[in-house]
DRENDO-1510 file (C-alpha; in Angstrom, 1 decimal, always signed):
<recs>
REC; n; res; u; v; w
REC; 1; UNK; +52.5; +38.6; +108.4 .
REC; 2; UNK; +54.5; +40.7; +110.7 .
REC; 3; UNK; +53.8; +44.6; +110.8 .
REC; 4; UNK; +57.2; +46.4; +109.7 .
REC; 5; UNK; +57.5; +49.8; +111.3 .
REC; 6; UNK; +60.0; +52.3; +109.7 .
REC; 7; UNK; +61.6; +55.6; +109.9 .
REC; 8; UNK; +59.4; +57.5; +106.7 .
REC; 9; UNK; +62.4; +59.6; +106.4 .
REC; 10; UNK; +66.0; +61.1; +107.9 .
REC; 11; UNK; +64.6; +62.8; +110.4 .
REC; 12; UNK; +61.8; +60.6; +111.4 .
REC; 13; UNK; +63.3; +58.7; +115.0 .
REC; 14; UNK; +64.6; +62.3; +115.6 .
REC; 15; UNK; +61.3; +64.3; +115.5 .
REC; 16; UNK; +59.5; +60.9; +117.4 .
REC; 17; UNK; +61.6; +61.3; +120.0 .
REC; 18; UNK; +61.3; +64.8; +120.1 .
REC; 19; UNK; +57.4; +64.5; +119.8 .
REC; 20; UNK; +58.1; +61.8; +122.7 .
REC; 21; UNK; +59.8; +63.8; +124.6 .
REC; 22; UNK; +57.6; +67.0; +124.9 .
REC; 23; UNK; +55.1; +65.1; +125.4 .
REC; 24; UNK; +56.7; +64.0; +128.5 .
REC; 25; UNK; +57.8; +66.6; +129.8 .
REC; 26; UNK; +54.1; +68.4; +129.8 .
REC; 27; UNK; +52.8; +65.3; +132.0 .
REC; 28; UNK; +55.8; +65.2; +134.1 .
REC; 29; UNK; +55.2; +68.9; +134.1 .
REC; 30; UNK; +51.3; +69.5; +134.9 .
REC; 31; UNK; +51.3; +68.9; +138.3 .
REC; 32; UNK; +53.8; +71.6; +138.5 .
REC; 33; UNK; +52.3; +74.4; +136.3 .
REC; 34; UNK; +48.9; +73.1; +138.2 .
REC; 35; UNK; +50.1; +73.8; +141.0 .
REC; 36; UNK; +50.9; +78.0; +140.3 .
REC; 37; UNK; +47.6; +78.3; +138.7 .
REC; 38; UNK; +46.2; +77.2; +142.1 .
REC; 39; UNK; +48.0; +78.9; +143.9 .
REC; 40; UNK; +47.5; +82.6; +141.7 .
REC; 41; UNK; +43.4; +81.4; +141.9 .
REC; 42; UNK; +43.6; +80.4; +145.6 .
REC; 43; UNK; +43.3; +83.8; +147.2 .
REC; 44; UNK; +40.1; +84.8; +145.6 .
REC; 45; UNK; +37.9; +81.9; +146.1 .
REC; 46; UNK; +35.5; +81.4; +149.2 .
REC; 47; UNK; +36.5; +77.7; +151.1 .
REC; 48; UNK; +32.9; +76.1; +149.2 .
REC; 49; UNK; +34.7; +76.9; +145.9 .
REC; 50; UNK; +38.0; +75.8; +146.7 .
REC; 51; UNK; +37.1; +72.3; +147.8 .
REC; 52; UNK; +35.0; +72.2; +144.9 .
REC; 53; UNK; +37.7; +73.0; +142.3 .
REC; 54; UNK; +40.3; +70.6; +144.7 .
REC; 55; UNK; +37.7; +67.8; +144.3 .
REC; 56; UNK; +37.2; +69.0; +140.5 .
REC; 57; UNK; +40.8; +68.5; +139.7 .
REC; 58; UNK; +41.7; +65.4; +141.2 .
REC; 59; UNK; +38.3; +63.7; +139.6 .
REC; 60; UNK; +39.6; +64.9; +136.2 .
REC; 61; UNK; +43.6; +63.6; +136.3 .
REC; 62; UNK; +41.7; +60.5; +137.7 .
REC; 63; UNK; +39.6; +59.8; +134.9 .
REC; 64; UNK; +42.0; +61.3; +132.1 .
REC; 65; UNK; +45.0; +58.6; +133.5 .
REC; 66; UNK; +42.1; +55.7; +133.6 .
REC; 67; UNK; +40.8; +56.9; +130.3 .
REC; 68; UNK; +44.7; +56.7; +128.8 .
REC; 69; UNK; +45.2; +53.6; +130.6 .
REC; 70; UNK; +42.3; +52.3; +129.2 .
REC; 71; UNK; +42.9; +53.3; +125.7 .
REC; 72; UNK; +46.6; +52.0; +125.7 .
REC; 73; UNK; +45.3; +48.3; +127.1 .
REC; 74; UNK; +42.2; +48.0; +125.3 .
REC; 75; UNK; +41.4; +50.4; +122.3 .
REC; 76; UNK; +44.8; +51.1; +120.8 .
REC; 77; UNK; +45.6; +47.5; +120.5 .
REC; 78; UNK; +42.5; +46.5; +119.3 .
REC; 79; UNK; +42.6; +49.4; +116.4 .
REC; 80; UNK; +46.3; +48.1; +115.9 .
REC; 81; UNK; +45.1; +44.5; +114.8 .
REC; 82; UNK; +42.4; +45.7; +113.1 .
REC; 83; UNK; +45.2; +47.8; +110.8 .
REC; 84; UNK; +46.9; +45.2; +110.3 .
REC; 85; UNK; +44.1; +43.0; +109.4 .
REC; 86; UNK; +42.8; +45.6; +106.8 .
REC; 87; UNK; +46.3; +45.4; +105.4 .
REC; 88; UNK; +47.0; +41.8; +105.4 .
REC; 89; UNK; +43.0; +41.3; +103.9 .
REC; 90; UNK; +44.0; +43.2; +101.0 .
REC; 91; UNK; +46.7; +41.4; +100.0 .
REC; 92; UNK; +49.9; +44.2; +101.3 .
REC; 93; UNK; +52.6; +44.0; +103.6 .
REC; 94; UNK; +51.8; +45.8; +106.6 .
REC; 95; UNK; +54.1; +48.7; +106.9 .
REC; 96; UNK; +53.4; +51.4; +109.0 .
REC; 97; UNK; +55.8; +54.4; +109.5 .
REC; 98; UNK; +57.0; +55.4; +113.1 .
REC; 99; UNK; +55.1; +59.0; +113.1 .
REC; 100; UNK; +51.8; +57.2; +112.0 .
REC; 101; UNK; +52.1; +55.1; +114.6 .
REC; 102; UNK; +53.2; +57.4; +117.4 .
REC; 103; UNK; +50.8; +60.4; +116.4 .
REC; 104; UNK; +47.7; +57.5; +116.0 .
REC; 105; UNK; +48.6; +56.1; +119.5 .
REC; 106; UNK; +49.0; +59.4; +121.1 .
REC; 107; UNK; +45.6; +60.5; +119.9 .
REC; 108; UNK; +43.8; +57.8; +120.7 .
REC; 109; UNK; +44.9; +58.5; +124.6 .
REC; 110; UNK; +44.4; +61.9; +124.4 .
REC; 111; UNK; +40.8; +61.4; +123.1 .
REC; 112; UNK; +40.0; +58.7; +125.0 .
REC; 113; UNK; +41.2; +60.3; +128.4 .
REC; 114; UNK; +39.2; +63.8; +127.3 .
REC; 115; UNK; +36.4; +61.2; +126.8 .
REC; 116; UNK; +36.4; +59.5; +130.2 .
REC; 117; UNK; +36.4; +63.9; +131.8 .
REC; 118; UNK; +32.8; +63.7; +129.6 .
REC; 119; UNK; +30.6; +63.0; +133.0 .
REC; 120; UNK; +32.9; +65.8; +135.2 .
REC; 121; UNK; +31.5; +68.1; +132.2 .
REC; 122; UNK; +28.0; +67.3; +132.2 .
REC; 123; UNK; +28.0; +67.5; +136.3 .
REC; 124; UNK; +29.9; +70.7; +135.9 .
REC; 125; UNK; +27.0; +72.1; +133.7 .
REC; 126; UNK; +24.3; +70.6; +135.6 .
REC; 127; UNK; +25.7; +72.1; +138.9 .
REC; 128; UNK; +26.2; +75.9; +136.9 .
REC; 129; UNK; +22.4; +75.9; +136.1 .
REC; 130; UNK; +23.1; +75.5; +132.0 .
REC; 131; UNK; +21.9; +72.4; +131.9 .
REC; 132; UNK; +18.5; +70.9; +133.8 .
REC; 133; UNK; +19.5; +66.9; +135.0 .
REC; 134; UNK; +15.4; +66.4; +133.9 .
REC; 135; UNK; +16.5; +67.5; +130.5 .
REC; 136; UNK; +19.0; +64.9; +130.3 .
REC; 137; UNK; +16.9; +62.1; +131.8 .
REC; 138; UNK; +14.1; +63.5; +129.6 .
REC; 139; UNK; +16.4; +63.2; +126.3 .
REC; 140; UNK; +18.6; +60.3; +127.5 .
REC; 141; UNK; +18.3; +58.4; +124.1 .
REC; 142; UNK; +20.2; +61.4; +122.1 .
REC; 143; UNK; +22.1; +61.8; +124.5 .
REC; 144; UNK; +23.1; +58.2; +124.0 .
REC; 145; UNK; +23.1; +58.6; +120.1 .
REC; 146; UNK; +25.6; +61.8; +120.4 .
REC; 147; UNK; +27.8; +59.8; +122.3 .
REC; 148; UNK; +27.9; +57.0; +120.0 .
REC; 149; UNK; +28.3; +59.3; +116.4 .
REC; 150; UNK; +31.6; +60.8; +118.2 .
REC; 151; UNK; +32.8; +57.9; +119.4 .
REC; 152; UNK; +32.8; +56.8; +116.1 .
REC; 153; UNK; +34.2; +59.5; +114.2 .
REC; 154; UNK; +36.5; +60.1; +116.8 .
REC; 155; UNK; +37.7; +56.3; +116.3 .
REC; 156; UNK; +40.4; +55.6; +113.6 .
REC; 157; UNK; +38.4; +52.0; +111.9 .
REC; 158; UNK; +35.1; +51.7; +110.6 .
REC; 159; UNK; +34.6; +48.5; +113.1 .
REC; 160; UNK; +32.2; +48.7; +115.7 .
REC; 161; UNK; +34.0; +47.0; +118.7 .
REC; 162; UNK; +35.6; +50.6; +118.5 .
REC; 163; UNK; +32.9; +52.3; +118.3 .
REC; 164; UNK; +31.7; +50.8; +121.2 .
REC; 165; UNK; +34.9; +50.7; +123.2 .
REC; 166; UNK; +35.5; +54.6; +122.7 .
REC; 167; UNK; +31.6; +54.9; +123.9 .
REC; 168; UNK; +32.1; +52.9; +127.6 .
REC; 169; UNK; +32.9; +55.3; +129.3 .
REC; 170; UNK; +30.2; +58.0; +128.4 .
REC; 171; UNK; +26.5; +56.4; +128.4 .
REC; 172; UNK; +26.2; +54.9; +132.2 .
REC; 173; UNK; +26.5; +57.7; +134.2 .
REC; 174; UNK; +25.1; +60.7; +131.7 .
REC; 175; UNK; +21.9; +58.3; +130.3 .
REC; 176; UNK; +20.4; +58.9; +133.8 .
REC; 177; UNK; +21.6; +63.0; +134.5 .
REC; 178; UNK; +23.8; +63.3; +137.2 .
REC; 179; UNK; +23.2; +64.2; +140.5 .
REC; 180; UNK; +22.7; +67.2; +142.0 .
REC; 181; UNK; +20.4; +70.2; +141.9 .
REC; 182; UNK; +16.7; +68.8; +141.0 .
</recs>
């Protein structure tokens, strides 16, 4: 059976198009907004803080984009295939609403993109002295457990392959602890 995507209400296609254009507008305008914010903050920063800010912004944008691409090409197709399989195995015609399909894809991409920035967040906590690298090294099993539990909670289906797919970007850099002050 082929899955069918339906417009559930009179304005379903319109609202989905509006949400898509709003999201695209945010993505397109984000570099300009970031530049304006950077221009506002720049006079108050020391040179070493400015370098750290530029590096962090570039890395977070890169990691978030990689996470969105990973979700789009690997996590979401597997998730949608699983959802179709669940519908067919229950004896139902797989019919999904346009809003449901769009919101699931958007949430999956944003959450996976945010997950890919997790190592930067941990690194920032270590550099700020809030978290110690030794603590991460000593408790790496707990870190991996928390990452897997969060990945299981965030992924939309109960399959273990998507849980592992959601956790892929986080354990390797965080189980040893980030480089930094020791």
